[in-house]
N, C-alpha and C positions, 0 to 999 in steps of 0.2 A: 292125781291129787298131791302127791308128794312134790312133783316139780312145780306145780302151781304155788304151793305154799313156800317153797324155797325161793323161787324167783320174785314173787311178790314180797317176801321178807328181805331179800337182797335190794329191791326197789324202794324198800320202806314204805310200802302201800298199806294203808289201813283198810279194815274189812268193807267200808262203805265207799272206797275209791274204785274208779272204774278204768281199766287199762285197754287202750287200743294199741295194736301192733301193726307195724309195717316191716316186713323182712324182704330186703331188696338191695342190690347193689346201688351204690351211690352214683348215679348218672343222670344227665340232664333229662333224657327221655323217660326216666321213671317217676318224674313228677315229685320228687322228694321236696323240692324247694316250694312247691304249691302246698303239699301237706304240711309242711313246717309252718308256712304262713297260716294256713287254715287252723291248725292246732292253736297257735298263739292267739288267734282271733277268739276262738271259743274258750280257751283256758282262762280269759279275762272273765267270763260270765259264769264258769262252771268249775268250782273250786275243787271238786272230786275228780276231775278229768286228768288223766294221764296218757302220755303216748311214748312207746318205745320204738325208736328207729333203729333197726338192726341191719347192719350191712356196711360196707366199705367201698371206697372207690376201686374201680377195676383197675388192676395194675397196667401201666403204660398208657392210659388214657388221660391225657392232660386235662380235658374239659371235665372229666370226672374228678380228678384231683383238685381242680380248681373250685368246682361245686362243693366238695367236702370240706375245704378250707373256708368256703363262704358260710356253710352251714355252722361249722364249728365256731366261727367268728360271730355269727348272728347269735347263737346260743350263749356264748360269752356275755353278750350285752343285753341279754334279757333281764327283766325284773326278776330278782331271787325267787319270788313266789311262783312264777311260771317256769323259770329254769329248772328248778327242783322237780317238777312234773314233766318235762320233756327230756327223756332219757336217750341219750346217744349212746348205743351200746357197741358199736363197730362190729367186728366179725364175732359170731359165737359158733362154737362147734356144733351144738344140737339145736337147730331152730325150733324144734318140736317141744322143747322145754319151755322157751319164751312163749310160743302159742299156747301151751297149757295155761299159762297164767293170764291170758287175755280174756277180754270180755267181748271184743269184736276185732275184726282184721280189716285193714285199709290197703288197697292197691291203687295208688294214684298215677299209674303208667299212662303216657300218651298212647302207647299201643303195645299190646302183649299178645303173643300168639296163645299161649296157654301157661298160666302160672301154676307151677306146682305149690307154691306157698298157699294160693287161694284153695286148691284141692285139699292141702292139708289142714287148713283152718276150718274148711267145711266138713272134714271128716271128724274133726274135734268138736264140731256142733257150735261153730262159731258164725255169727252173722258177718256178712262181708259188704264193705263199701268198695266198688270197683268202677272204672271208667268205662263208658260205653264204646268200646274199641276192642279191635282184635278178637280173641276168643273168649274173652270175659263175659260177655252178654250171653254166651252158650251155657254157662253154669250159674251165673248170678242172675237170678230171675228177680226183677224189681218188685219190691214189696211181698215176696214169697221166701227167697233165701237170702236177700240182701237188698242194697240200694245202688243203683247206677247213676253216675254222674258225668257230664261232659269232660273229655280231657282237658288239661290246662286251664280249668275254671276253680280257682281258689274259693270263690264265694259258694259255689254248689257243694264243694268239698267240705267246706265249714258247716254248712246246712245239714248235710247228711251226718256229720260227726255229732253235731249238736243233737240231732234227733236221737241218735243211738246212745250218746252219753245220758241223755235224760229219760229214756224210755226203756226201763228194764224189761217189761213185758214184751215189747217189740223185739229187743236184743234176743231175748228167750225164743220167741216164736221163730223169728227168721233163722236161728241157729238150729233149732229142732227140725225145720223144714229142710 
């Protein structure tokens, strides 16, 4: 509870605002670009929606560095009302602190063997949106513990995020399961 309050205060979140978190390296295969675009689409219609992107480009990976620069540039050119709700957090020492402040977790990877962040989020009782690839479907059970979407599908990701941003009872039920 302490971490939740501290992080939400740092991000200047009101009590009625909803925070989605994605904790991942910034690499093309991680689906961060699609997540960014999905959030921007959703944020236009849901003023209480926030997204924290936690992570950084893998050292020595030029495609990751390029993507990170693109994300930062796109962020700088967002309308202020959306920009203030899309939090680019970079590297954080303790991801559990950020997850403690979240209302749900998003893993947009194209393929993921087994995400420890998803497991951490689920241990904290968070609903999860993940892609229907790799090991994710073995832990994210559709409409029971979370929502699965096709990889690389910005619209499906936006629809799933919209569903969780708008439905407190569903977030709670999926997280408890």
